[in-house]
C-alpha positions in Angstrom: 0.0 0.0 0.0 1.1 3.5 -0.8 -0.4 6.1 1.5 0.3 9.9 1.4 -0.7 11.9 4.5 -0.5 15.6 5.2 -1.1 17.8 8.2 -1.3 21.6 8.5 -3.7 21.9 11.4 -1.3 23.6 13.9 2.0 25.5 13.9 3.6 22.3 12.5 3.5 21.5 8.8 4.2 17.9 7.6 3.7 15.3 4.9 4.4 11.6 5.1 4.6 8.7 2.7 3.9 5.2 3.9 4.9 2.4 1.4 4.5 -1.2 2.6 4.9 -0.3 6.2 7.9 2.0 5.8 7.3 5.7 6.5 9.2 8.8 5.4 8.3 12.3 6.6 8.9 16.0 5.8 8.3 18.1 8.9 8.7 21.8 9.9 7.5 24.1 12.6 6.5 27.0 10.4 3.4 29.0 11.5 1.6 30.7 8.6 3.8 29.1 5.9 1.9 25.9 5.4 0.3 26.8 2.0 3.8 27.6 0.7 5.5 24.5 2.1 3.1 21.6 1.8 3.2 21.0 -2.0 7.0 21.1 -2.0 7.1 18.5 0.9 4.8 16.2 -1.1 6.9 16.5 -4.2 10.1 15.8 -2.3 8.6 12.6 -0.8 7.3 11.4 -4.1 10.6 12.1 -5.8 12.6 10.3 -3.1 10.3 7.2 -3.6 10.5 7.5 -7.4 6.7 7.5 -7.7 4.0 9.9 -9.0 0.8 11.1 -7.5 -1.2 8.7 -9.7 0.6 5.8 -8.0 -0.9 6.6 -4.6 -3.5 4.1 -3.3 -5.0 6.2 -0.5 -4.6 9.7 1.0 -5.0 11.0 4.5 -5.1 14.4 6.2 -5.5 16.0 9.6 -9.2 16.9 9.4 -9.2 18.9 12.6 -9.7 20.3 15.0 -7.1 23.0 14.7 -6.4 26.2 12.8 -9.4 27.0 10.5 -7.1 28.1 7.7 -4.6 25.3 8.3 -7.3 22.5 8.1 -8.6 24.0 4.9 -5.2 24.0 3.3 -4.7 20.2 4.0 -8.3 19.4 2.9 -7.8 21.4 -0.3 -4.5 19.8 -1.2 -5.8 16.3 -0.6 -9.0 16.9 -2.4 -7.2 18.2 -5.4 -4.9 15.2 -5.8 -7.6 12.7 -4.9 -10.1 14.2 -7.4 -7.5 14.2 -10.2 -6.5 10.5 -9.7 -9.7 9.0 -8.1 -7.9 8.2 -4.9 -9.9 7.4 -1.7 -9.3 9.6 1.4 -9.1 8.9 5.1 -9.8 12.0 7.3 -8.0 11.6 10.7 -8.6 13.5 13.9 -5.7 15.8 14.8 -6.3 15.1 18.5 -5.9 11.4 17.8 -2.7 12.0 15.9 -1.4 14.3 18.7 -2.2 11.6 21.2 -0.3 9.0 19.2 2.8 11.3 19.0 2.7 11.7 22.8 2.3 8.0 23.3 5.3 7.3 21.1 7.4 9.9 23.0 6.5 8.7 26.5 5.5 5.0 26.1 2.2 5.9 27.9 -1.2 4.5 26.9 -3.3 7.3 28.3 -3.2 10.8 26.9 -5.3 13.9 27.2 -4.8 16.1 24.1 -5.6 19.8 24.1 -4.9 22.2 21.3 -5.2 26.0 21.9 -8.4 27.0 20.1 -8.0 30.7 20.8 -11.0 32.7 22.1 -10.2 31.3 25.6 -11.0 27.8 24.6 -9.2 24.5 23.9 -9.9 21.6 21.5 -10.1 18.6 23.9 -9.9 14.8 23.4 -9.0 11.9 25.7 -7.4 8.9 24.2 -6.2 5.5 25.3 -4.2 2.7 23.6 -4.9 -1.0 24.3 -2.5 -3.9 24.1 -3.1 -4.3 20.4 -1.9 -0.7 19.8 -5.4 0.5 18.9 -6.2 4.1 19.7 -9.6 4.7 21.3 -11.4 8.0 22.0 -13.1 8.2 25.5 -16.2 10.3 25.2 -16.3 13.0 22.5 -13.9 15.6 21.1 -15.1 19.1 21.9 -14.2 22.7 22.1 -14.5 24.0 25.7 -13.4 26.6 28.2 -10.3 25.5 30.1 -12.0 25.8 33.5 -14.8 23.5 32.3 -12.8 20.5 31.1 -13.5 17.2 32.9 -10.6 14.8 33.4 -10.9 11.1 34.1 -11.3 10.3 37.8 -8.8 7.4 37.8 -5.5 6.5 36.1 -2.2 8.3 35.3 -2.2 10.6 32.3 0.1 12.4 29.9 -1.0 15.8 28.9 -0.1 16.8 25.3 -0.6 19.9 23.1 -0.5 23.7 23.1 -3.7 23.9 25.1 -1.7 22.7 28.1 1.0 25.3 27.5 -1.5 28.1 27.4 -4.0 27.0 30.1 -1.9 24.6 32.2 -2.4 26.6 35.3 -6.1 26.0 35.1 -6.2 22.5 33.8 -3.2 20.7 35.3 -4.5 20.9 39.0 -7.5 18.9 37.9 -5.3 15.9 37.4 -3.0 16.6 40.4 -0.5 13.9 41.1 -2.0 11.7 38.4 -0.4 13.9 35.7 2.7 11.9 34.7 4.1 14.6 32.4 3.0 17.5 30.2 4.3 17.8 26.6 3.3 21.4 26.0 5.1 21.7 22.7 3.8 18.4 21.2 2.1 18.6 17.8 0.3 16.2 15.5 2.4 14.9 12.6 1.6 13.5 9.2 3.5 10.3 10.2 1.0 9.7 13.0 -1.9 10.5 10.7 -0.5 8.0 8.1 -0.3 5.2 10.7 -3.8 5.9 12.0 -5.1 6.2 8.4 -3.6 2.9 7.4 -5.5 1.1 10.1 -8.7 2.9 9.2 -8.3 2.1 5.5 -7.9 -1.6 6.2 -11.2 -1.4 8.1 -12.9 0.2 5.1 -13.1 3.7 6.6 -12.2 5.8 3.6 -14.3 8.3 1.8 -14.4 9.9 -1.6 -12.6 13.2 -2.2 -15.9 15.1 -2.2 -16.5 13.9 1.4 -13.0 14.6 2.7 -14.0 17.7 4.6 -12.6 19.5 7.7 -14.0 19.1 11.2 -13.9 22.4 13.1 -15.9 21.5 16.3 -16.6 25.1 17.0 -19.4 25.1 14.4 -21.4 22.9 16.8 -21.3 25.5 19.6 -21.4 28.6 17.5 -24.7 27.8 15.7 -27.7 29.7 17.0 -30.9 27.9 17.9 -33.6 28.0 15.3 -36.3 30.6 15.7 -39.7 29.1 16.3 -42.5 30.9 14.4 -45.0 32.6 16.6 -48.6 31.4 16.3 -51.1 33.8 14.9 
């Protein structure tokens, strides 16, 4: 299988190519430069592997949550290539990818991922990994005020992401001594997205390019309730 993954959802910009279990990656911390970098990263990976875009079997991207502009960049790039060559796409949660990066760095199996969502909020997701290396979301991903986050009542946890860097003084005391470590400068990567996407693809969880859309989370809380017409 040849799988191409991209992520531009945070300050980090990356692309990864997975071919028969081997992964190569281009990665840079480059805020606001993603649209200028990502196509070059993809070209570099394809050239190194001596393949072309039409040879790709499946594509994946960090579908959010994260930077609104960044998520749209990744979705647009993937949709363009996938449309042109009729390639299936696997959208992957950036919070899941962030959790996998933190698990790889620490060896932990329990991670609370939080990305700074601006506007005094965080994108929040709680993930665990079982003995089979499968990543599982506990509850739902959400966008929430830092003082309203609910942490698990038991277990030892790793905190990961820029949300912890910005609002750690509010959120870390909720875990207390059960906080093993905090990776405040941890970011999702295309490599992690590629690994998660490969598993999802094998389970038949791909979509067409037209359905490869961003997930913002904030849309769900920003929408206004519908007005009920008054009776005459």
